[in-house]
GUVO-837641 format. One record per atom (N, C-alpha, C): residue in three letters; x, y, z. Coordinates in steps of 0.2 Angstrom, whole numbers, plus 2048, in hexadecimal, padded with zeros to 3 digits. Layout:
! GUVO-837641
alaXYZ/...
//
This chain:
! GUVO-837641
met4CC8F7921/met4D08F4918/met4C98EE91A/arg4C58EE91C/arg4BF8EC91B/arg4BB8ED917/arg4BB8F491A/arg4B78FC916/arg4B88FA90F/lys4C08FB90D/lys4C18FF906/lys4C08FA900/leu4C08F3907/leu4BE8EB903/leu4B78EF8FE/cys4B28ED903/cys4AC8EE903/cys4AB8F38FA/leu4AF8FA8FE/leu4AF8FC8F6/leu4B08FC8F3/leu4B68F98F2/leu4B68F48EA/leu4B48F08E9/ile4AF8EB8EB/ile4A88E58EA/ile4A28EB8E8/ile4A28F08E8/ile49F8F28EA/ile49D8F88E1/leu4A48F98E1/leu4A38FB8DC/leu4A78F68D3/ala4AA8F08D6/ala4A88ED8D2/ala4A18EA8D0/val49E8E98D5/val4968E48D3/val4948EB8CE/thr4958F08D0/thr4918F88CC/thr4958F78C2/leu49A8F68C5/leu49E8F58BF/leu49C8F18B8/leu4998E98BD/leu4988E48B8/leu4928E58B6/ala48E8E98BB/ala4878EA8BB/ala4868EE8B5/gly4898F18B4/gly4888F88AD/gly48B8F58A9/leu48F8F08A8/leu4918E98A0/leu48F8E789F/ser4888E38A4/ser4858E08A1/ser47E8E489D/val47C8E98A1/val4788EC89F/val4798ED897/trp47E8F0894/trp4818F088E/trp4848ED88A/ala4848E488E/ala4868E088B/ala47E8DF888/gly4788DF888/gly4728DF888/gly4708E4883/glu4738E9883/glu46E8ED880/glu4718F387A/lys4768ED879/lys47C8F1873/lys4768F386A/val4758F7869/val4748FA862/val4798FB85E/glu4788F8858/glu47E8F9854/glu47C8F884C/ile47E8FC847/ile4808FE83D/ile4838F883B/ala4828F6838/ala4858F1833/ala4858EF82D/lys48A8EB82A/lys4888EC821/lys48A8E4820/asn4868E281F/asn4878DB81B/asn48B8D8815/val48E8D4812/val4948D580E/val4918D5806/met48C8DA805/met4888DC800/met4898E3803/gly4898E5807/gly48A8ED809/gly4838ED80A/gln47E8EB80D/gln4758EE811/gln4768ED815/tyr4748F0819/tyr4728F381F/tyr46E8F1825/gln4718F182A/gln46F8EA82D/gln46B8F1835/leu4688EC83A/leu4688EF83F/leu46C8EB845/leu46E8EA84A/leu46F8E584E/leu46F8E8855/val46B8E4859/val46C8E585F/val46D8DF863/asn4708DC869/asn4748DA86B/asn4798D4867/gly47A8D7861/gly47A8D585B/gly4758CF856/gln46F8CF857/gln46C8CD854/gln4668D2850/leu4638D184C/leu4608D5844/leu45D8D7847/tyr45A8DF844/tyr4538E3849/tyr4528E5842/phe4488E6842/phe4488EA83B/phe4428EE83E/ile4438F3841/ile43E8F9842/ile4368F983E/gln4318F3844/gln42B8F6840/gln4298F984A/gly4278FF846/gly42790584C/gly42090884B/val41E90B84E/val41891184E/val41B915853/cys41B91C853/cys41C922855/cys41592185A/tyr416926861/tyr412922866/tyr41192986B/his40C92C86B/his40C93286D/his404931870/pro3FF92D875/pro3FA92C877/pro3F6933879/val3F6937877/val3F293B87D/val3E893887A/pro3E993A882/pro3DE938882/pro3DB93E880/ile3D593C87E/ile3CF94287C/ile3CF945880/gly3CE94D87E/gly3D0952882/gly3D5955886/gly3DA951883/gly3E2952886/gly3E695687F/asn3ED95987F/asn3F195D87C/asn3F6959879/ala3FA962876/ala40195C873/ala40295D87D/asp40295F881/asp406962886/asp40595988B/tyr401955889/tyr3FD95088E/tyr40494C891/asn40594A896/asn408944899/asn40893E89A/phe40593D893/phe407936892/phe408930896/cys410931898/cys41292E89E/cys41392F8A7/gly40E9348A8/gly40A9338AD/gly4059328AD/asp40292E8A8/asp3FB92C8A8/asp3FA9268AC/pro3F49298B2/pro3F49238B8/pro3F091E8B5/asn3EE91E8B0/asn3EB9168AD/asn3F09138AB/arg3F59158A7/arg3FE9138A7/arg3FB91089D/val3F6914897/val3F4911893/val3FA91188F/trp401910891/trp40890A88B/trp40390588D/leu403900893/leu4038F9893/leu3FC8F888F/pro3F48F9890/pro3F28F888B/pro3F38F7886/asp3F68FC883/asp3F98FE87B/asp3FD8F887D/gly4028FC87E/gly4088F687C/gly4078F087C/gln4048EB87E/gln3FF8E487C/gln3FE8E5879/met3F78EB874/met3F78E886D/met3FE8E9867/met3FF8EF86B/met4078EF864/met4088E8864/lys40B8E486B/lys40E8DF86B/lys40A8DA865/glu4048D8864/glu4018D5862/glu3FD8D585C/ala4008DD858/ala4028DF852/ala40A8DE850/gly40D8DC851/gly4138DB850/gly4188E1852/ile4178E5855/ile41A8EC857/ile41F8EC85A/asn4268EE857/asn42B8EB85D/asn42E8F385E/thr42D8F985F/thr4328FE85E/thr42B90385D/val42E909861/val427910863/val42D915865/arg42C91A860/arg42D92285E/arg42A924866/phe431929869/phe42A92C86D/phe430935869/tyr42E93B868/tyr430941865/tyr43494486A/gln434942872/gln435944874/gln43594487C/pro43B941880/pro43893E888/pro433943889/gly42E940892/gly42C944896/gly42E949899/glu42894D89D/glu42E9528A1/glu43394E8A7/asn4309488A9/asn4309448AD/asn43393F8AC/ile43893C8AE/ile43F9398AC/ile43E9318AF/arg43A9318B6/arg43992C8B7/arg4329288B4/gln42D92D8B4/gln42792B8B0/gln4289298AA/thr42F92B8A6/thr42F92A89F/thr43292389E/gln4399238A4/gln43B91B8A4/gln4399158A5/arg4329168A8/arg42E9118AB/arg4299108A6/val4299158A1/val425915899/val42890E896/val430913893/val43190F891/val438908893/thr438904898/thr43790089B/thr4308FB89C/asp42C8FC89C/asp4268F989B/asp4248F7896/leu4258FB891/leu4258F788A/leu42A8F6887/tyr4318F5889/tyr4368EF889/tyr4348EB88E/lys4338E8894/lys4348E4898/lys42D8E1896/ser4278E1896/ser4238DF896/ser41F8DF88D/phe4208DF886/phe4208DE882/phe4278E087E/glu42A8DD87F/glu4308DF87B/glu4318E5875/ile42D8E8878/ile42D8F1875/ile4328F4877/arg4378F586F/arg43F8FC875/arg43A903870/thr43F905872/thr43F90D870/thr44391486D/val441916868/val44691B864/val44492086A/met44B92686D/met44892C872/met44993186A/gly444934869/gly44793B866/gly44794386B/his44A946866/his44A950869/his447955863/trp444958865/trp44295E862/trp446963861/leu44C961864/leu452966863/leu44D96D863/asp44896C867/asp446976867/asp447978862/trp440973860/trp441975857/trp43A97F859/trp43797C85B/trp43098185B/trp43398985D/gln43A98A861/gln43B990861/gln44199185B/ala44498F858/ala44B98C856/ala450991854/asp454992855/asp45B998854/asp462994854/tyr46398F84E/tyr46898C84E/tyr46C99184A/ala46F995849/ala473999848/ala47599A84F/ser47299E855/ser47899E85A/ser47999A85D/pro47E99C860/pro485996868/pro480996869/glu47B99A86C/glu479999873/glu476994874/phe47099586D/phe46B99086C/phe46C98986D/gln471987867/gln474983868/gln47897D86D/glu479983874/glu47C98187A/glu47897C87E/leu47398387D/leu46B97F883/leu46797987E/val46997A87A/val463970875/val46996C877/thr47096A877/thr475969877/thr47496687D/lys47396A886/lys47296988B/lys46E96388C/glu466966889/glu463963889/glu46095E885/val46495987F/val46595487D/val46A951880/leu470952884/leu47594F887/leu47294D88E/ala46E94F88F/ala46894E897/ala462947894/met460949890/met45D94488C/met45F93B88C/val46793D888/val469937889/val470935890/lys46D938894/lys47393689D/lys46E93189E/asp46493589E/asp45F9348A2/asp45D92C8A0/tyr45D92A899/tyr45C924895/tyr461921893/lys465920893/lys46991E88F/lys46A916891/asp46991489A/asp46A91089B/asp46390989E/thr45E90F89A/thr45790D89B/thr457905898/pro453900897/pro4538FA893/pro44B8FB88F/gly44E8FC88C/gly44B8FB885/gly44E901880/ile453905881/ile45390C87D/ile457909875/leu45690A872/leu45890986A/leu45C90D867/met459912864/met45E918864/met45A91E865/trp45F925862/trp45F92B864/trp45D92F85F/val45693385E/val453939856/val45593E85B/leu459942855/leu45B947855/leu45794D851/gly450952852/gly44F954850/gly44794F84C/asn442953846/asn43F953845/asn43A95583F/glu43C95583B/glu43A95D834/glu43E961833/asn441961839/asn44696883C/asn44996C834/asn44B967831/asn44F96B82A/asn44A970825/tyr44596D829/tyr43C971825/tyr43C977827/ser44397C82A/ser44198182D/ser445986829/phe448983825/phe44C98681F/phe44C982818/ala44897D819/ala44797B80F/ala43F98080E/ala43C97D809/ala437983806/ala43398480C/gln43098080F/gln42D97E815/gln42F98681A/lys43298681B/lys43598D81E/lys42E98B826/ile43098782B/ile42D987831/ile430987835/asn42F98B838/asn43199083F/asn43C99083D/tyr437997838/tyr43D995834/tyr44499B839/trp44A99A83A/trp44E99F83B/trp4549A1836/thr4599A6838/thr45C9A8836/thr45F9AE83A/ser4659B2836/ser4699B683A/ser46B9BB837/pro4709BF83B/pro4739C6834/pro4789C3830/glu47C9BD832/glu4809BB82D/glu47C9BA825/leu4789B3827/leu4759B0824/leu46F9B6820/glu46D9BA820/glu4689BE81E/glu46D9C3819/lys4759C281A/lys4779C9815/lys4799C180D/ile4749BE80E/ile4779B7808/ile4709B9802/asn46F9BC7FF/asn46B9BE7F9/asn4669B67F6/asp46A9B47F4/asp4669AE7F2/asp4659AB7F4/pro45D9A67F5/pro45A9A47FB/pro45B99D7FB/tyr45D99B7F4/tyr4659917F2/tyr4669927F8/glu46C9987F8/glu4749997FA/glu471998803/lys46E99E803/lys46899D80B/lys468997810/lys466997809/lys46098E80B/lys46798980F/ile46C988809/ile47098580B/ile474985810/ala47898F810/ala47C98F816/ala47998E81E/gln47298C81D/gln46B98E824/gln46D986824/ala46C98081F/ala47097C821/ala473977821/lys479979821/lys48197A826/lys48197782B/ile47E98082D/ile47D981836/ile47A97D838/tyr47697A834/tyr46F97783B/tyr47496F839/tyr47596D834/tyr477966833/tyr481963836/ser48196B835/ser48996983B/ser488969842/phe48496E843/phe48196E84B/phe48196684E/val47996384C/val47495B84A/val47D95684C/asn481958846/asn489954847/asn48B95484D/lys48D95A84E/lys49295A857/lys48C95785A/leu48595885D/leu483955862/leu48394E85F/ala48194A85B/ala482944859/ala48894485C/gly48F94585B/gly49494485E/gly495944865/lys491949869/lys49294A86E/lys48C943874/ile48A94186F/ile48393D872/ile489934872/lys48B93586D/lys48F92F86E/lys49692C871/gln49A934874/gln49C931876/gln49892F882/leu497936881/leu491931887/leu48C927887/asp48D92A87E/asp489922880/asp48891C879/pro48F919878/pro491918870/pro48E912871/his486910872/his482908871/his47E90E870/his47B91086B/his47491186A/his475916862/pro47391585C/pro474917858/pro47291F85A/val474925855/val47292B855/val46C92D84C/val46993084D/val46592F845/val463935845/leu46293783F/leu46193E83D/leu45893F83B/gly45594183F/gly44C94483E/gly44C94D836/asn44D945831/asn44C94B82C/asn44594A828/gly442953827/gly44094D820/gly43E95081C/asp43B94C81B/asp43D946810/asp444945812/leu44594A80B/leu44D94780A/leu45194E808/ala44C95380B/ala44E95C80A/ala45695D80C/thr45B95F807/thr45F96080B/thr46495E80A/ile463957809/ile46894F80C/ile470952808/ser46D952804/ser473954801/ser47A957806/val47795D809/val47C96080E/val47C95C813/ala477958815/ala47795481E/ala47E94E81D/ala47C94B816/ala484947814/ala48994B817/gln48A952813/gln494953812/gln49295381D/tyr48B95681F/tyr490959827/tyr48D95682C/asn48C94F829/asn48894B830/asn48A943832/ser491947832/ser49793F832/ser49693A838/gln49493E83C/gln49293A845/gln489936844/ile48893A83D/ile480934840/ile48193083E/asp47A92983F/asp47C92483B/asp476920839/val470923838/val46B920836/val46992A835/leu46792782C/leu46092C82B/leu45A92D82B/gly45693082F/gly45092D831/gly44C93182B/ser44893082A/ser444936828/ser43C936828/val43993A828/val43193E829/val42F93B81F/cys42D93A81F/cys42A937818/cys422935815/tyr41C93B811/tyr41A93A810/tyr41893B809/arg419937806/arg41B9377FD/arg4139317FA/gly40F92F802/gly40892B7FD/gly4089247FE/lys4079227F9/lys40491B7F9/lys40C9177F6/ser41191B7F6/ser4189157F4/ser41D91C7F5/phe42491A7F4/phe42A91D7F8/phe42C9227F2/gly42991F7EF/gly42E91F7E6/gly43791F7E2/asn43A9237E6/asn4419247E4/asn4449257E8/phe43E9267F0/phe4419277F8/phe44A9237F9/trp44991C7F7/trp44D9187F7/trp4549177F4/arg45591B7EF/arg45991B7E8/arg45B9217EC/glu4589287EB/glu45B92E7EE/glu46192F7F5/val45E9297FA/val4619277FF/val4699257FD/asp46A9207F9/asp46C91B7F6/asp4729217F4/arg4709247EE/arg47492A7EB/arg47892E7EF/glu4719327F5/glu4759397F6/glu4789387FE/trp477932800/trp47D933809/trp478929808/lys482925809/lys480921809/lys47E91E811/lys47791F814/lys47791D81A/lys47291A81B/pro47191681F/pro469912822/pro466915822/val45F915823/val45991A822/val454915826/ile45191982A/ile44C91782F/ile44491F82C/leu43F91A829/leu43B91F82A/leu43692182F/leu438928834/leu43592B83B/leu42F92A839/glu42A92C837/glu42492C832/glu42492A82B/phe41E92782A/phe419926824/phe412923828/gly40E924824/gly407920823/gly40292581D/cys3FD92281F/cys3F792981C/cys3EF928825/asp3EB92D822/asp3E6931824/asp3E192D827/ala3DE92B828/ala3D892682A/ala3CF929829/tyr3D092E824/tyr3CC937822/tyr3CB93581D/asp3C7937816/asp3C4936813/asp3C2940812/ala3C894380F/ala3C494A812/ala3C194B809/tyr3C1947804/tyr3BB94B7FE/tyr3B39487FF/lys3B1941803/lys3AD93C805/lys3A994180E/lys3AE94180E/lys3B1945818/lys3AA94181C/cys3AE93B81A/cys3AD93281F/cys3B493281E/glu3B392A826/glu3B9927829/glu3BD923823/asp3C3921820/asp3C291D81D/asp3C991981E/gln3C8913823/gln3CD910822/gln3D290A81D/gln3CC909816/gln3D0905812/gln3D790980F/thr3D590E80E/thr3D991080A/thr3DF914811/gln3E0912816/gln3E4913819/gln3EA90E81B/ala3E490881A/ala3E790181B/ala3EB902813/asp3EA900810/asp3EA900809/asp3F2905807/phe3F290D80A/phe3F990F809/phe3FD90A80D/val3FB90B814/val402908819/val405901816/lys4008FD811/lys4028F7811/lys4088F780B/ser4048FD807/ser40B8FE801/ser412901801/gln411906807/gln41990980D/gln41D90280E/trp4178FD812/trp41C8FC815/trp41F8F2812/gln41C8F580C/gln4228F0807/gln4248F1805/glu4268F7804/glu42C8FB7FF/glu4318FD807/ile42E8FC80C/ile434900811/ile4388F7812/ala4358F3811/ala4368EB813/ala43B8E980D/glu4398EC806/glu43E8E9800/glu4438ED802/asn4488F1803/asn4488F6803/asn44C8F380B/ala44D8EF80E/ala4508EB813/ala4538EA813/met4578E6815/met45F8E1814/met45A8DA811/gly4608D880B/gly45B8D280B/gly4558D4805/gly4528D7803/gly44E8DA800/gly44E8DA7F8/leu44C8DE7F4/leu44B8DE7ED/leu44E8E77EB/gly44C8EB7F3/gly44F8F17F0/gly4578F27F1/phe4598F97F4/phe4608FD7F4/phe4648F97FD/gly45F8F3800/gly4628F4806/gly4638F980B/asn4618FE80C/asn463904810/asn45D902816/ser4588FF817/ser4528FF81A/ser452900820/leu4538FF827/leu45090082C/leu44A8FE831/gly44590082C/gly43F8FE82E/gly43B90682E/gly43A907833/gly43390E834/gly42E90E839/phe42C913838/phe42691683D/phe42291783B/leu41B91183C/leu414914839/leu41191C83F/phe410921839/phe40C92683B/phe405926840/glu401922840/glu401921848/glu3FF91D84D/trp40291D852/trp3FD917856/trp3F991B857/cys3F491F859/cys3EB92085B/cys3EB92685C/asp3E792A857/asp3E192F856/asp3E6933859/glu3E593D858/glu3E893F85E/glu3E294785B/trp3DE947861/trp3D994A85F/trp3DA95185F/trp3E0954861/trp3E395B864/trp3E895E85F/lys3E695C858/lys3E995C853/lys3E896284F/arg3E196384D/arg3E196B848/arg3DF96F84F/glu3E497584A/glu3E497A84E/glu3DF97E84D/gly3DB97E853/gly3D4982854/gly3CF97C856/gly3D2978853/gly3CA972855/gly3C997085D/ser3C596D85D/ser3C496B865/ser3C9964869/leu3C996686C/leu3CB962870/leu3C695A872/ser3C295B873/ser3BD953874/ser3B995486D/glu3BC955868/glu3B6952862/glu3BB95185A/gln3BC94D859/gln3C294C853/gln3C094F84D/asp3C495384C/asp3C1955845/asp3C395483D/thr3BF95683A/thr3BE953835/thr3C2959830/asp3C5960830/asp3C896682D/asp3D0963828/ala3D2965823/ala3D695F820/ala3DD966824/gly3E1964826/gly3E996A827/gly3EA96A824/trp3EC96781D/trp3F0968818/trp3ED966812/ser3F596580C/ser3F0962808/ser3F5960803/asn3F5958801/asn3FD954801/asn3FA94F7F8/gly3FC9517F3/gly3F994D7ED/gly3FA9487EA/ala4009437F1/ala40293E7EF/ala3FD9397F2/tyr3F893C7F8/tyr3F49377FA/tyr3EC9397F2/trp3EA9377F1/trp3E89387EB/trp3E19387EB/lys3E09317F1/lys3D792F7F2/lys3D49367F4/asp3D793A7F5/asp3D19407F6/asp3D39477F8/ile3D79467F1/ile3D994C7EF/ile3D69527EE/lys3CF94E7EB/lys3CC9537E5/lys3C69567EC/ala3CA9587F2/ala3C69597F8/ala3C79617F6/glu3C49647FB/glu3C396E7FA/glu3C996E7FA/lys3CD9747F6/lys3D29777F8/lys3D89717F6/asn3D696F7F7/asn3DA9677F5/asn3DE9647FD/met3D9967803/met3DC966804/met3DA96080B/asn3DF95C80A/asn3DC95380C/asn3E094F811/met3E3954814/met3E894F81B/met3E5951820/asn3E094B824/asn3DD94F82A/asn3E294A82F/glu3E494E834/glu3EA94F83B/glu3E794983E/glu3E094B842/glu3DE949845/glu3DD941846/trp3E093E83E/trp3DC93783C/trp3E493483A/trp3E993483D/trp3EC92F839/trp3EE92883D/gly3E8929843/gly3EC921847/gly3EA91A845/ile3EB914845/ile3EB90F844/ile3E590D848/ile3E691084E/ile3E2911854/ile3DB917853/ala3D5916853/ala3D291C853/ala3CE91C85E/gln3CF92185E/gln3CC921868/gln3C591F867/gly3C391F86C/gly3BB91E86F/gly3B9923877/glu3B5923878/glu3B592587D/glu3B7922884/ala3BA925888/ala3BD92188E/ala3B891B893/ala3BC916894/ala3B590F898/ala3B891389F/ser3B690D8A1/ser3B890B8A9/ser3BB90C8AC/asn3C190A8A9/asn3C890B8AB/asn3CC9108AA/gly3C59148A6/gly3C991D8A5/gly3CE91D89D/leu3CF91989C/leu3D491B897/leu3CE917890/asn3D291D88C/asn3CF91D886/asn3CD918881/val3C6915880/val3C790F878/val3C990F876/arg3D0908873/arg3D490986D/arg3CD904868/gln3CF907863/gln3C990385D/gln3D0901858/pro3D08FA854/pro3D58FA850/pro3D38FE84A/arg3D4901846/arg3D4901840/arg3D98FB83A/leu3D68FD834/leu3D58F6832/leu3DD8F6831/ala3E18FB82E/ala3E98FF82E/ala3ED8FA833/tyr3EA8FA839/tyr3EE8F7840/tyr3EB8EB83D/thr3E88EA83A/thr3E78E483A/thr3EA8E2835/met3EC8E6830/met3EE8E582A/met3F68E582B/ile3FB8EA82F/ile3FF8EA832/ile4008E4836/gln3FC8E283A/gln3FC8DA842/gln3FE8D483D/gln3F88D2836/gln3FD8CE831/gln4048D082E/met4048D382C/met40C8D3828/met4108D682D/phe40F8D7834/phe4168DA83B/phe4178D3840/ser40F8CF841/ser40F8CB847/ser4158C4845/gly4188C084B/gly41C8BB849/gly4228BE846/lys4258C4847/lys42B8C8843/lys42A8C5839/arg4248C7838/arg4248C2830/arg42C8C582B/val42B8CB82E/val4318D282A/val4388D0829/lys4388CE830/lys43E8CE832/lys4408C7833/lys43D8C3833/lys43C8BA830/lys43F8BA828/glu43A8BA825/glu43C8BE81B/glu4448C081A/ile4468C581E/ile44D8CA81C/ile4528C481D/ile44F8C0824/ile4538BD827/ile4578B981F/glu4538B6821/glu44F8AD819/glu4538B0813/lys4538B8812/lys4558B880A/lys45C8B980C/glu4608BD811/glu4668BD816/glu46A8B9815/lys4688B4817/lys46B8AA816/lys46D8A8810/thr4688AD80D/thr4658A9804/thr46D8AA802/his46D8B3805/his4748B77FF/his4788B5801/asp47D8B4808/asp4808B380C/asp4868A8808/
//
């Protein structure tokens, strides 16, 4: 009898503990009386002032496991983020070691009140979304991720994919097809058919995530607004549109397009500007800071209570620190200055040779220097860091939004 009583007590305590976790970590999307979107954490307004976080040290490559770094680089980084008013980081995918990744997410949250948006690439590099077997494999991976991290303090949302729609849009990156798709002769019709397959798969995946974890919203990781009209038809289980958007100093009609095509709140999963002038062949911190300031002002203006469309929940600046491994064929121990692609919206250096002006290894608001005595690469804040510190610190943007909301009410 005593044994049964003890087991019942243990069970009750376990259930209460689980409830207490959710009582402190409930994240939801809501609308105000004007139909504007808001992100709530534990019932409190939360606006994402984020950075994409993948701190590969000098000499490392894309496979570097920073979550296992013995120097715990996320601790000094977290302190600098907190001082800048950054409240959220974006992981493109968790590390291979579950406990190590949980430790990083928990440390950032408990030490610096920085939450984490956890993503999954959906195996884009081996994409075969028309294959049921491939879909099943990816589904198992994603659901395992959700089970592993849904109770980790600091988890804010889940992001599915990152520009994966570019596999069937004009870019055709990591292109995939099937015998049935190849029977479609019209290129546009084939693209739409691929989009339907992909977004339908993502929608089913989002629904399964919600069954496991109803407390954290699910975000679609889309490249800009390509094929958004198809996504709007097939993504009923998606809570938030996430967009990777590089339109230069201004996002133009981005917010209007989202409002017209898909009545969803939106998070910019990537935005920013590189800090290298490919035309003058020198570092250009001022242009980076100017572009980022203009971009952030538009993100804030289109938030609830702003002068725009009320569908912005914030964004993630790309990126925290320079990644010296990004230039294909370049050196891991030297910061390459060869541009990898062209984008006319970044007009300051578009006159570079062959109009190649986007420098992959220079996007950080933090530059990396040689390793110091503690083993960590020296962090060298750029002007863009100082600028967002002025805009973010003291949760200035959040405060302004709340005051405007009170005025509207």
